[in-house]
Backbone as CSV, one residue per row, in Angstrom:
resi,resn,N_x,N_y,N_z,CA_x,CA_y,CA_z,C_x,C_y,C_z
1,MET,14.793,16.762,20.475,13.828,15.767,19.988,14.563,14.500,19.519
2,ALA,14.031,13.355,19.912,14.670,12.095,19.560,14.659,11.874,18.046
3,VAL,15.635,11.132,17.565,15.803,10.872,16.129,14.514,10.341,15.483
4,LEU,13.886,9.342,16.103,12.688,8.744,15.503,11.493,9.696,15.520
5,GLU,11.472,10.565,16.511,10.390,11.565,16.594,10.543,12.562,15.443
6,ILE,11.780,12.967,15.190,12.059,13.890,14.072,11.733,13.202,12.755
7,LEU,12.093,11.907,12.646,11.808,11.144,11.433,10.296,11.104,11.182
8,LYS,9.544,10.808,12.228,8.077,10.751,12.128,7.516,12.108,11.674
9,GLU,7.969,13.176,12.328,7.490,14.526,11.988,7.865,14.899,10.550
10,SER,9.052,14.476,10.113,9.509,14.782,8.750,8.655,14.064,7.711
11,VAL,8.208,12.842,8.037,7.297,12.106,7.149,5.985,12.886,7.052
12,ILE,5.454,13.310,8.202,4.180,14.049,8.230,4.294,15.344,7.409
13,GLU,5.428,16.033,7.578,5.637,17.306,6.849,5.946,17.078,5.368
14,GLY,6.345,15.857,5.028,6.710,15.571,3.640,8.071,16.136,3.284
15,ASN,8.956,16.220,4.295,10.296,16.757,4.082,11.253,15.617,3.687
16,GLU,11.354,15.391,2.384,12.124,14.269,1.861,13.585,14.281,2.312
17,LYS,14.211,15.459,2.266,15.624,15.594,2.619,15.851,15.173,4.077
18,LYS,14.956,15.641,4.942,15.081,15.326,6.373,14.779,13.852,6.654
19,VAL,13.830,13.281,5.919,13.497,11.856,6.098,14.732,11.010,5.773
20,VAL,15.371,11.320,4.655,16.585,10.589,4.255,17.682,10.771,5.310
21,GLU,17.884,12.017,5.730,18.928,12.341,6.718,18.721,11.578,8.032
22,TYR,17.480,11.577,8.527,17.235,10.947,9.829,17.083,9.428,9.748
23,THR,16.755,8.920,8.566,16.760,7.460,8.388,18.205,6.989,8.479
24,GLU,19.097,7.708,7.775,20.517,7.348,7.786,21.117,7.509,9.185
25,LYS,20.684,8.570,9.868,21.168,8.851,11.230,20.773,7.702,12.176
26,ALA,19.510,7.280,12.074,19.018,6.191,12.933,19.787,4.898,12.662
27,ILE,20.069,4.633,11.381,20.820,3.423,11.014,22.259,3.521,11.529
28,ASP,22.885,4.705,11.336,24.267,4.909,11.788,24.401,4.760,13.304
29,GLU,23.340,5.123,14.009,23.367,5.012,15.480,23.110,3.578,15.939
30,GLY,22.924,2.693,14.950,22.738,1.277,15.278,21.359,0.939,15.822
31,MET,20.393,1.788,15.506,19.029,1.531,15.973,18.431,0.293,15.333
32,ASP,17.570,-0.378,16.065,16.885,-1.556,15.561,16.053,-1.171,14.329
33,LEU,16.248,-1.908,13.229,15.584,-1.575,11.962,14.058,-1.595,12.084
34,GLU,13.562,-2.572,12.829,12.117,-2.687,13.019,11.570,-1.484,13.782
35,LYS,12.386,-1.013,14.711,12.001,0.149,15.529,11.903,1.404,14.646
36,ILE,12.844,1.521,13.701,12.826,2.680,12.785,11.521,2.658,11.986
37,LEU,11.164,1.465,11.515,9.929,1.299,10.732,8.693,1.555,11.595
38,ASN,8.641,0.901,12.765,7.449,0.948,13.614,7.259,2.222,14.417
39,GLU,8.365,2.963,14.650,8.229,4.181,15.458,8.515,5.456,14.667
40,GLY,8.992,5.276,13.421,9.258,6.439,12.574,8.284,6.535,11.422
41,PHE,8.396,5.591,10.485,7.576,5.626,9.259,6.092,5.348,9.503
42,ILE,5.795,4.228,10.168,4.398,3.799,10.303,3.533,4.826,11.055
43,PRO,3.943,5.296,12.251,3.085,6.295,12.926,2.971,7.602,12.148
44,GLY,4.045,7.948,11.412,4.009,9.169,10.592,2.942,9.068,9.509
45,MET,2.950,7.939,8.795,1.969,7.757,7.720,0.555,7.549,8.263
46,GLU,0.436,6.999,9.469,-0.888,6.839,10.084,-1.508,8.210,10.354
47,ILE,-0.679,9.130,10.841,-1.169,10.499,11.110,-1.552,11.183,9.799
48,VAL,-0.729,10.991,8.765,-1.037,11.552,7.437,-2.403,11.023,6.970
49,GLY,-2.612,9.730,7.130,-3.870,9.104,6.734,-5.060,9.668,7.490
50,LYS,-4.892,9.859,8.803,-5.978,10.406,9.636,-6.297,11.843,9.233
51,LYS,-5.231,12.618,8.949,-5.435,14.021,8.535,-6.193,14.086,7.212
52,PHE,-5.849,13.147,6.308,-6.510,13.096,5.013,-7.992,12.773,5.193
53,GLN,-8.287,11.795,6.047,-9.680,11.392,6.273,-10.493,12.488,6.957
54,ALA,-9.783,13.327,7.717,-10.470,14.422,8.418,-10.519,15.688,7.549
55,ASN,-10.115,15.559,6.274,-10.067,16.693,5.337,-9.154,17.832,5.787
56,GLU,-8.138,17.490,6.585,-7.175,18.514,7.023,-6.093,18.685,5.964
57,ILE,-5.863,17.608,5.202,-4.942,17.677,4.058,-5.619,16.993,2.873
58,TYR,-5.060,17.227,1.681,-5.670,16.657,0.473,-4.646,15.806,-0.288
59,VAL,-5.055,15.256,-1.425,-4.190,14.339,-2.173,-2.776,14.898,-2.425
60,PRO,-2.600,16.154,-2.866,-1.219,16.621,-3.122,-0.313,16.527,-1.893
61,GLU,-0.846,16.947,-0.715,-0.032,16.886,0.511,0.264,15.437,0.895
62,MET,-0.735,14.605,0.695,-0.576,13.193,1.020,0.510,12.559,0.138
63,LEU,0.507,12.924,-1.137,1.521,12.415,-2.070,2.923,12.872,-1.674
64,ILE,3.032,14.101,-1.204,4.340,14.641,-0.793,4.871,13.850,0.409
65,SER,3.991,13.593,1.390,4.397,12.801,2.564,4.775,11.380,2.154
66,ALA,3.960,10.797,1.279,4.209,9.421,0.836,5.535,9.327,0.079
67,LYS,5.818,10.357,-0.720,7.063,10.388,-1.500,8.271,10.499,-0.557
68,ALA,8.125,11.315,0.483,9.205,11.467,1.466,9.443,10.145,2.194
69,MET,8.341,9.497,2.585,8.441,8.193,3.260,9.135,7.177,2.360
70,LYS,8.775,7.192,1.079,9.337,6.240,0.105,10.856,6.436,-0.033
71,ALA,11.297,7.680,0.042,12.736,7.960,-0.053,13.481,7.336,1.122
72,GLY,12.872,7.393,2.292,13.488,6.776,3.471,13.419,5.261,3.402
73,MET,12.286,4.753,2.910,12.102,3.301,2.802,13.079,2.679,1.814
74,LYS,13.491,3.455,0.819,14.454,2.990,-0.181,15.779,2.618,0.495
75,ILE,16.103,3.344,1.546,17.335,3.078,2.300,17.114,1.898,3.257
76,LEU,15.948,1.903,3.898,15.660,0.904,4.935,15.307,-0.480,4.380
77,GLU,14.561,-0.491,3.278,14.044,-1.749,2.705,15.107,-2.838,2.498
78,PRO,16.223,-2.547,1.789,17.223,-3.609,1.579,17.790,-4.156,2.886
79,LEU,17.913,-3.276,3.884,18.458,-3.695,5.181,17.462,-4.585,5.921
80,LEU,16.177,-4.259,5.806,15.133,-5.080,6.429,15.128,-6.476,5.816
81,THR,15.227,-6.509,4.482,15.238,-7.787,3.752,16.452,-8.618,4.163
82,LYS,17.607,-7.954,4.196,18.864,-8.627,4.553,18.809,-9.188,5.972
83,ALA,18.189,-8.415,6.859,18.108,-8.838,8.264,16.979,-9.839,8.493
84,GLY,16.200,-10.080,7.437,15.099,-11.046,7.548,13.952,-10.564,8.411
85,VAL,13.798,-9.244,8.502,12.691,-8.683,9.307,11.375,-8.957,8.595
86,LYS,10.465,-9.567,9.329,9.173,-9.945,8.738,8.273,-8.718,8.647
87,ARG,7.723,-8.493,7.465,6.814,-7.373,7.286,5.396,-7.784,7.686
88,VAL,4.496,-6.815,7.779,3.107,-7.068,8.190,2.444,-8.072,7.236
89,GLY,2.768,-7.951,5.956,2.200,-8.813,4.930,2.751,-8.402,3.588
90,LYS,2.323,-9.116,2.550,2.791,-8.772,1.206,1.590,-8.527,0.305
91,VAL,1.640,-7.429,-0.437,0.519,-7.042,-1.291,0.945,-6.921,-2.747
92,VAL,0.159,-7.517,-3.631,0.308,-7.259,-5.064,-0.795,-6.265,-5.403
93,ILE,-0.433,-5.169,-6.049,-1.426,-4.138,-6.361,-1.317,-3.736,-7.830
94,GLY,-2.440,-3.420,-8.452,-2.403,-2.987,-9.844,-3.744,-2.462,-10.319
95,THR,-3.697,-1.739,-11.432,-4.916,-1.258,-12.082,-5.300,-2.295,-13.135
96,VAL,-6.574,-2.634,-13.178,-7.025,-3.740,-14.038,-6.889,-3.457,-15.541
97,LYS,-6.994,-4.526,-16.311,-6.874,-4.477,-17.771,-7.810,-3.435,-18.377
98,GLY,-7.267,-2.675,-19.345,-8.069,-1.666,-20.036,-8.065,-0.306,-19.363
99,ASP,-7.430,-0.231,-18.172,-7.436,1.021,-17.402,-6.000,1.480,-17.162
100,LEU,-5.720,2.741,-17.520,-4.345,3.247,-17.421,-4.141,4.240,-16.283
101,HIS,-5.146,4.386,-15.416,-5.021,5.336,-14.301,-4.107,4.768,-13.214
102,ASP,-3.226,5.631,-12.685,-2.349,5.079,-11.652,-2.118,5.948,-10.422
103,ILE,-2.630,7.191,-10.381,-2.343,8.047,-9.223,-2.909,7.452,-7.933
104,GLY,-4.185,7.041,-7.980,-4.811,6.453,-6.793,-4.112,5.181,-6.365
105,LYS,-3.810,4.350,-7.357,-3.132,3.079,-7.085,-1.757,3.315,-6.465
106,ASN,-1.020,4.296,-6.993,0.311,4.609,-6.466,0.233,5.085,-5.016
107,LEU,-0.786,5.889,-4.739,-0.979,6.415,-3.392,-1.296,5.286,-2.410
108,VAL,-2.145,4.366,-2.836,-2.478,3.213,-1.988,-1.213,2.386,-1.735
109,ALA,-0.419,2.170,-2.800,0.827,1.404,-2.656,1.757,2.052,-1.637
110,MET,1.878,3.369,-1.703,2.744,4.094,-0.766,2.216,4.013,0.667
111,MET,0.893,4.134,0.825,0.295,4.060,2.161,0.476,2.657,2.750
112,LEU,0.368,1.640,1.897,0.560,0.264,2.361,2.007,0.047,2.806
113,GLU,2.917,0.611,2.025,4.338,0.512,2.372,4.591,1.204,3.700
114,GLY,3.963,2.362,3.851,4.097,3.130,5.092,3.463,2.429,6.277
115,ALA,2.561,1.477,6.010,1.902,0.723,7.085,2.661,-0.566,7.409
116,GLY,3.799,-0.772,6.732,4.641,-1.918,7.046,4.494,-3.119,6.127
117,PHE,3.791,-2.931,5.004,3.629,-4.029,4.041,4.746,-4.009,3.004
118,GLU,5.037,-5.178,2.466,5.921,-5.260,1.304,4.986,-5.168,0.106
119,VAL,5.266,-4.265,-0.823,4.341,-4.027,-1.935,4.974,-4.379,-3.277
120,VAL,4.240,-5.166,-4.051,4.654,-5.501,-5.413,3.685,-4.778,-6.338
121,ASP,4.167,-3.760,-7.040,3.307,-2.958,-7.910,3.293,-3.561,-9.315
122,ALA,2.125,-4.066,-9.714,1.995,-4.698,-11.038,1.820,-3.673,-12.151
123,GLY,1.567,-2.410,-11.789,1.396,-1.361,-12.790,-0.056,-1.194,-13.220
124,VAL,-0.235,-0.776,-14.487,-1.582,-0.517,-15.018,-1.899,-1.498,-16.151
125,ASP,-3.191,-1.554,-16.532,-3.620,-2.400,-17.644,-3.177,-3.858,-17.421
126,VAL,-3.418,-4.354,-16.188,-2.934,-5.689,-15.810,-4.027,-6.741,-16.021
127,SER,-3.686,-7.803,-16.726,-4.655,-8.868,-17.004,-4.869,-9.754,-15.778
128,ALA,-5.993,-10.450,-15.771,-6.314,-11.375,-14.683,-5.227,-12.444,-14.560
129,GLN,-4.736,-12.908,-15.709,-3.681,-13.934,-15.736,-2.404,-13.432,-15.068
130,LYS,-2.047,-12.165,-15.353,-0.815,-11.619,-14.771,-0.958,-11.503,-13.253
131,PHE,-2.142,-11.078,-12.795,-2.362,-10.992,-11.349,-2.202,-12.378,-10.719
132,ALA,-2.775,-13.396,-11.373,-2.693,-14.772,-10.863,-1.238,-15.242,-10.803
133,ASP,-0.486,-14.951,-11.869,0.934,-15.344,-11.918,1.730,-14.669,-10.794
134,LEU,1.451,-13.378,-10.577,2.181,-12.629,-9.555,1.887,-13.140,-8.153
135,ILE,0.638,-13.501,-7.899,0.272,-14.027,-6.578,0.997,-15.350,-6.330
136,LYS,1.043,-16.192,-7.370,1.730,-17.484,-7.234,3.237,-17.279,-7.013
137,GLU,3.782,-16.339,-7.781,5.224,-16.073,-7.749,5.678,-15.428,-6.429
138,THR,4.911,-14.447,-5.956,5.322,-13.684,-4.764,4.791,-14.262,-3.461
139,LYS,3.771,-15.126,-3.555,3.081,-15.673,-2.372,2.502,-14.546,-1.505
140,ALA,2.071,-13.469,-2.169,1.453,-12.346,-1.442,0.135,-12.797,-0.826
141,ASN,-0.209,-12.200,0.335,-1.465,-12.602,0.971,-2.609,-11.620,0.726
142,ILE,-2.296,-10.518,0.022,-3.345,-9.552,-0.326,-3.185,-9.126,-1.780
143,LEU,-4.315,-8.985,-2.468,-4.322,-8.466,-3.836,-5.176,-7.205,-3.844
144,GLY,-4.601,-6.105,-4.304,-5.333,-4.837,-4.387,-5.636,-4.520,-5.841
145,LEU,-6.933,-4.365,-6.153,-7.358,-4.090,-7.533,-7.979,-2.703,-7.639
146,SER,-7.541,-1.956,-8.636,-8.064,-0.612,-8.835,-8.668,-0.465,-10.227
147,ALA,-9.815,0.236,-10.292,-10.447,0.559,-11.585,-11.014,1.967,-11.467
148,LEU,-10.692,2.792,-12.422,-11.141,4.191,-12.357,-12.242,4.502,-13.351
149,LEU,-12.584,3.533,-14.189,-13.610,3.762,-15.205,-14.764,2.783,-15.000
150,THR,-15.968,3.222,-15.297,-17.119,2.309,-15.173,-16.980,1.153,-16.161
151,THR,-16.322,1.416,-17.271,-16.153,0.376,-18.300,-15.150,-0.700,-17.887
152,THR,-14.223,-0.358,-16.981,-13.219,-1.355,-16.568,-13.555,-1.983,-15.207
153,MET,-14.589,-1.459,-14.578,-14.993,-1.969,-13.266,-15.322,-3.465,-13.315
154,THR,-15.927,-3.895,-14.415,-16.311,-5.309,-14.556,-15.085,-6.226,-14.615
155,GLU,-13.936,-5.639,-14.965,-12.700,-6.426,-15.035,-12.281,-6.905,-13.637
156,ILE,-12.684,-6.158,-12.593,-12.375,-6.584,-11.218,-13.043,-7.935,-10.958
157,LYS,-14.314,-8.026,-11.382,-15.069,-9.277,-11.215,-14.384,-10.403,-12.001
158,ASN,-13.908,-10.065,-13.195,-13.224,-11.050,-14.024,-11.985,-11.618,-13.323
159,VAL,-11.230,-10.724,-12.650,-10.032,-11.166,-11.919,-10.443,-12.140,-10.802
160,ILE,-11.484,-11.760,-10.038,-11.948,-12.615,-8.934,-12.422,-13.971,-9.472
161,ASP,-13.173,-13.942,-10.570,-13.656,-15.192,-11.180,-12.494,-16.072,-11.657
162,THR,-11.468,-15.419,-12.230,-10.279,-16.147,-12.697,-9.580,-16.833,-11.524
163,PHE,-9.493,-16.126,-10.408,-8.854,-16.680,-9.211,-9.631,-17.892,-8.695
164,LYS,-10.964,-17.805,-8.790,-11.800,-18.946,-8.364,-11.538,-20.149,-9.276
165,GLU,-11.520,-19.882,-10.586,-11.289,-20.957,-11.574,-9.937,-21.636,-11.375
166,LYS,-8.926,-20.831,-10.992,-7.574,-21.376,-10.851,-7.306,-21.935,-9.448
167,GLY,-8.334,-21.898,-8.602,-8.170,-22.420,-7.237,-7.292,-21.561,-6.352
168,LEU,-7.182,-20.264,-6.702,-6.326,-19.357,-5.929,-7.106,-18.466,-4.963
169,ARG,-8.420,-18.504,-5.085,-9.229,-17.524,-4.342,-9.036,-17.584,-2.825
170,ASP,-8.890,-18.798,-2.288,-8.757,-18.935,-0.838,-7.366,-18.579,-0.319
171,GLU,-6.442,-18.387,-1.251,-5.064,-18.111,-0.837,-4.783,-16.629,-0.631
172,VAL,-5.718,-15.790,-1.042,-5.443,-14.356,-1.012,-6.694,-13.551,-0.657
173,LYS,-6.474,-12.466,0.079,-7.569,-11.539,0.385,-7.566,-10.489,-0.723
174,ILE,-8.734,-10.228,-1.308,-8.806,-9.260,-2.409,-9.518,-7.994,-1.964
175,ILE,-8.809,-6.857,-2.074,-9.417,-5.566,-1.744,-9.528,-4.736,-3.020
176,VAL,-10.603,-3.968,-3.123,-10.864,-3.226,-4.357,-11.156,-1.756,-4.069
177,GLY,-10.944,-0.930,-5.094,-11.212,0.490,-4.948,-11.158,1.206,-6.282
178,GLY,-11.453,2.503,-6.255,-11.475,3.306,-7.471,-12.779,4.073,-7.558
179,ALA,-12.763,5.160,-8.303,-13.912,6.067,-8.371,-15.286,5.413,-8.565
180,PRO,-15.484,4.503,-9.537,-16.834,3.964,-9.747,-17.202,2.809,-8.807
181,VAL,-16.196,2.305,-8.064,-16.412,1.118,-7.225,-17.066,1.505,-5.901
182,SER,-17.947,0.642,-5.404,-18.612,0.896,-4.120,-18.514,-0.341,-3.233
183,ALA,-18.847,-0.180,-1.969,-18.829,-1.303,-1.029,-19.837,-2.362,-1.465
184,GLU,-20.963,-1.901,-2.001,-22.022,-2.811,-2.457,-21.511,-3.668,-3.627
185,TYR,-20.839,-3.004,-4.576,-20.315,-3.722,-5.735,-19.258,-4.731,-5.286
186,ALA,-18.401,-4.313,-4.348,-17.346,-5.194,-3.833,-17.953,-6.459,-3.222
187,ALA,-19.020,-6.274,-2.448,-19.678,-7.417,-1.805,-20.334,-8.317,-2.851
188,GLU,-20.934,-7.676,-3.839,-21.656,-8.400,-4.902,-20.726,-9.324,-5.714
189,ILE,-19.494,-8.840,-5.973,-18.572,-9.639,-6.805,-17.689,-10.580,-5.975
190,GLY,-17.843,-10.512,-4.654,-17.112,-11.444,-3.798,-15.730,-11.000,-3.370
191,ALA,-15.489,-9.662,-3.336,-14.201,-9.160,-2.833,-14.208,-9.256,-1.302
192,ASP,-13.034,-9.218,-0.691,-12.960,-9.296,0.768,-13.124,-7.940,1.424
193,GLY,-12.976,-6.881,0.638,-13.115,-5.556,1.229,-13.045,-4.465,0.185
194,TYR,-13.571,-3.302,0.558,-13.576,-2.131,-0.326,-13.016,-0.958,0.465
195,SER,-12.281,-0.124,-0.214,-11.763,1.067,0.435,-11.998,2.296,-0.427
196,PRO,-12.570,3.359,0.163,-12.844,4.573,-0.613,-11.616,5.445,-0.854
197,ASP,-10.556,5.258,-0.028,-9.353,6.085,-0.200,-8.103,5.327,0.266
198,ALA,-6.956,5.932,-0.004,-5.680,5.274,0.279,-5.452,5.021,1.767
199,ALA,-5.851,5.972,2.610,-5.619,5.819,4.049,-6.400,4.638,4.610
200,SER,-7.677,4.518,4.210,-8.467,3.404,4.743,-8.078,2.078,4.101
201,ALA,-7.436,2.123,2.913,-6.963,0.883,2.275,-5.886,0.230,3.139
202,ALA,-4.992,1.049,3.692,-3.928,0.523,4.548,-4.520,-0.079,5.820
203,ALA,-5.503,0.612,6.398,-6.146,0.106,7.622,-6.890,-1.202,7.335
204,LEU,-7.567,-1.269,6.179,-8.299,-2.461,5.787,-7.359,-3.647,5.585
205,ALA,-6.242,-3.411,4.917,-5.257,-4.472,4.679,-4.713,-5.015,5.993
206,LYS,-4.456,-4.110,6.941,-3.936,-4.519,8.247,-4.959,-5.394,8.962
207,LYS,-6.222,-4.993,8.862,-7.309,-5.734,9.519,-7.412,-7.145,8.920
208,LEU,-7.266,-7.234,7.593,-7.410,-8.521,6.911,-6.276,-9.508,7.215
209,VAL,-5.092,-8.990,7.532,-3.992,-9.907,7.852,-3.813,-10.069,9.359
210,GLY,-4.560,-9.275,10.126,-4.427,-9.298,11.587,-4.983,-10.547,12.220
């Protein structure tokens, strides 16, 4: 089996040790860095996402695969940056002010990374001002907002309103998600898209920058 095929399968299986081993092997063999990303990591995480959506695997398995992918990306990322390889896009992601939940947000961040995006994780309890500062600083083209409580859901609207006030709204696509959030609410507050889970968040982000 070819190196990249094994790498892809290892991502799907969530075999962190093998992902690291075959990422290093591919680099040592002088393989094109973009090829490692596009034929190893990305298709592996796409299959993981499809399996999750088909209820063939659940959040724990998805996290294991994402963690394995992240271990390989840790090796590949600095080399991609150094070589000036252009990523699909750049995303700033975070959980809104007043909300400390991060499992869903972390999973979305990992899936986005696995889909070829550069991800800037703002963390949890992030204010509208901090999101605005990060977008200006990183020049990211997508902002991902997460809220897991009905009480913090309104903060998503506050972030969007802040972006409008600061004249930043047209510079970034805003995607939203989290347990209490719905597609209807996303449309109502003026978000560019809503995603019910991490796998579809990556697909949505790709569509928005495509």
